[in-house]
C-alpha positions as CSV (number, residue, x, y, z in Angstrom):
1,X,47.3,57.9,38.9
2,X,48.6,58.6,42.4
3,X,45.2,58.3,44.2
4,X,43.6,55.3,45.8
5,X,41.3,53.4,43.4
6,X,37.8,55.0,43.1
7,X,34.5,53.5,42.2
8,X,33.3,54.6,38.7
9,X,30.1,52.6,38.5
10,X,28.5,50.0,40.7
11,X,25.7,47.6,39.6
12,X,23.8,45.3,41.9
13,X,23.8,41.9,40.2
14,X,22.1,39.7,42.9
15,X,21.9,39.2,46.7
16,X,25.2,40.4,48.2
17,X,26.6,40.6,44.6
18,X,27.8,43.8,43.0
19,X,29.8,44.5,39.9
20,X,32.2,47.4,40.4
21,X,34.1,49.3,37.7
22,X,37.2,50.8,39.2
23,X,39.3,53.9,38.2
24,X,42.2,51.5,37.7
25,X,40.3,50.0,34.7
26,X,39.6,46.8,36.6
27,X,36.1,45.2,36.9
28,X,35.3,42.9,39.8
29,X,32.1,41.2,40.7
30,X,32.3,41.1,44.4
31,X,30.4,39.0,47.0
32,X,29.8,41.1,50.1
33,X,28.2,38.3,52.2
34,X,31.3,37.6,54.4
35,X,32.0,41.3,54.7
36,X,28.5,42.1,55.9
37,X,28.4,39.1,58.2
38,X,25.5,37.2,59.7
39,X,22.3,39.1,60.5
40,X,22.2,40.5,64.0
41,X,19.4,42.7,65.3
42,X,21.7,45.2,66.9
43,X,23.8,45.5,63.7
44,X,22.6,48.3,61.3
45,X,24.0,46.2,58.3
46,X,21.4,43.6,59.1
47,X,19.2,45.5,56.7
48,X,21.5,44.5,53.8
49,X,20.2,41.0,54.1
50,X,17.0,42.2,52.6
51,X,17.4,41.8,48.8
52,X,15.1,44.7,48.1
53,X,17.1,47.0,50.4
54,X,20.5,45.7,49.2
55,X,19.4,46.5,45.6
56,X,19.2,50.2,46.5
57,X,23.0,50.4,46.9
58,X,24.9,52.9,44.7
59,X,28.3,54.5,44.4
60,X,28.6,57.9,46.1
61,X,29.4,61.0,44.1
62,X,33.1,60.9,44.7
63,X,33.6,57.1,44.2
64,X,34.8,56.7,47.7
65,X,32.3,53.9,48.6
66,X,28.9,52.4,48.3
67,X,25.9,54.0,50.0
68,X,22.5,52.7,51.1
69,X,19.5,54.5,52.6
70,X,19.8,55.3,56.3
71,X,23.5,56.2,56.1
72,X,24.9,52.7,55.6
73,X,28.1,52.7,53.6
74,X,31.1,50.6,52.7
75,X,34.4,52.2,51.9
76,X,36.1,51.8,48.5
77,X,39.4,50.7,50.0
78,X,37.8,47.6,51.7
79,X,35.7,46.8,48.6
80,X,38.7,47.1,46.3
81,X,40.9,44.8,48.5
82,X,38.0,42.3,48.7
83,X,37.4,42.4,45.0
84,X,41.1,41.6,44.2
85,X,41.3,38.9,46.9
86,X,38.2,37.1,45.5
87,X,39.7,37.4,42.0
88,X,42.9,35.7,43.2
89,X,45.0,38.9,42.9
90,X,47.5,40.4,45.4
91,X,46.2,43.2,47.6
92,X,48.0,46.2,49.2
93,X,47.8,44.4,52.5
94,X,49.6,41.3,51.0
95,X,52.4,43.6,49.7
96,X,52.8,45.3,53.1
97,X,53.0,41.9,54.8
98,X,55.6,40.7,52.3
99,X,57.8,43.8,53.0
100,X,57.5,43.4,56.8
101,X,58.0,39.6,56.7
102,X,61.3,40.1,54.8
103,X,62.3,43.2,56.7
104,X,62.4,45.4,53.6
105,X,62.4,49.1,53.3
106,X,61.1,50.9,50.2
107,X,64.6,51.0,48.7
108,X,65.5,47.4,49.6
109,X,62.2,46.1,48.2
110,X,62.8,48.0,45.0
111,X,66.2,46.5,44.6
112,X,64.9,43.0,45.5
113,X,62.4,42.8,42.7
114,X,63.9,45.3,40.2
115,X,61.4,48.1,40.5
116,X,61.8,51.8,41.3
117,X,61.4,53.1,44.8
118,X,58.5,55.2,43.7
119,X,56.6,52.2,42.3
120,X,57.1,50.3,45.5
121,X,55.6,53.3,47.4
122,X,52.6,53.3,45.0
123,X,52.0,49.6,45.7
124,X,52.4,50.0,49.4
125,X,49.9,52.9,49.7
126,X,47.5,51.3,47.4
127,X,47.5,53.9,44.6
128,X,48.6,51.4,42.0
129,X,47.3,47.9,41.5
130,X,49.9,45.2,42.0
131,X,50.4,43.2,38.7
132,X,50.6,39.4,38.9
133,X,54.2,39.6,37.5
134,X,55.3,41.8,40.3
135,X,53.7,39.6,42.9
136,X,55.4,36.5,41.4
137,X,58.7,38.4,41.7
138,X,58.0,39.0,45.4
139,X,57.3,35.3,45.9
140,X,60.4,34.3,44.0
141,X,62.5,36.6,46.1
142,X,61.2,35.2,49.3
143,X,61.8,31.6,48.1
144,X,65.4,32.4,47.2
145,X,66.0,34.1,50.5
146,X,64.7,31.0,52.4
147,X,66.9,28.7,50.3
148,X,70.0,30.9,51.1
149,X,69.2,30.7,54.8
150,X,68.6,27.0,54.8
151,X,71.9,26.5,53.0
152,X,73.8,28.7,55.5
153,X,72.4,26.7,58.4
154,X,73.3,23.3,56.9
155,X,76.8,24.3,55.6
156,X,79.8,22.9,57.7
157,X,81.8,25.4,59.6
158,X,84.9,26.7,57.9
159,X,88.5,25.7,59.0
160,X,88.9,29.3,60.3
161,X,85.9,29.0,62.5
162,X,87.0,25.6,63.8
163,X,90.5,27.0,64.6
164,X,89.1,30.0,66.3
165,X,86.9,27.9,68.5
166,X,89.9,25.6,69.3
167,X,92.0,28.6,70.3
168,X,89.2,30.0,72.5
169,X,88.9,26.6,74.3
170,X,92.6,26.3,74.8
171,X,92.7,29.8,76.3
172,X,89.9,28.9,78.7
173,X,91.6,25.7,79.8
174,X,94.9,27.5,80.4
175,X,93.1,30.1,82.6
176,X,91.4,27.3,84.6
177,X,94.7,25.4,85.0
178,X,96.5,28.5,86.1
179,X,93.8,29.2,88.6
180,X,94.1,25.7,90.0
181,X,97.9,25.8,90.2
182,X,97.6,28.8,92.6
183,X,96.0,26.4,95.1
184,X,98.5,23.6,94.5
185,X,96.2,21.5,92.3
186,X,97.5,19.4,89.5
187,X,97.1,20.9,86.1
188,X,94.5,19.5,83.8
189,X,95.8,17.5,80.9
190,X,94.1,20.0,78.6
191,X,96.9,22.5,79.3
192,X,98.8,20.9,76.5
193,X,96.4,22.8,74.2
194,X,97.9,26.1,75.4
195,X,100.6,26.0,72.8
196,X,100.3,26.9,69.2
197,X,97.0,25.6,67.7
198,X,97.2,22.7,65.4
199,X,95.7,23.2,61.9
200,X,93.0,20.7,61.0
């Protein structure tokens, strides 16, 4: 299956409630109240607040969304994402945000969680549902990367880094002293650092 999830059947189960069977094999009872929003006279979706009108909703012939009389419709992609979110499952949007947050390309994301590049592409474009195990691997990768970063920030600098900084400081002091000597000024005592750096 390389297509976006399609609605196979849809059954109104109550006000704002609809049970949808998806082409992925998943079944979600989804609450549309927040998606429809509060009733506003200028909003055509205000009609969906009428239980009798809402009960007339049905899946279109291609499974691309839900239709109501008067041309009102909700797309399958939004309904699928909402159904997974309400079921506590990761969505395509969650997966894309994870990749962007960790600066991961398709190839790097595949390497990070031990998947193929093709499967990562499927998850990203929404043509395959993201299993809980895959999402847990994503979370685990992010936690480990944060731990690595925190450790790097708290680790003491190496002796090589310290020595390099000392040499750079000595060089700057020498340049300043040489500049001062051209005007007859007394050399700064730091000029003693211009010799061979001491190991620490």
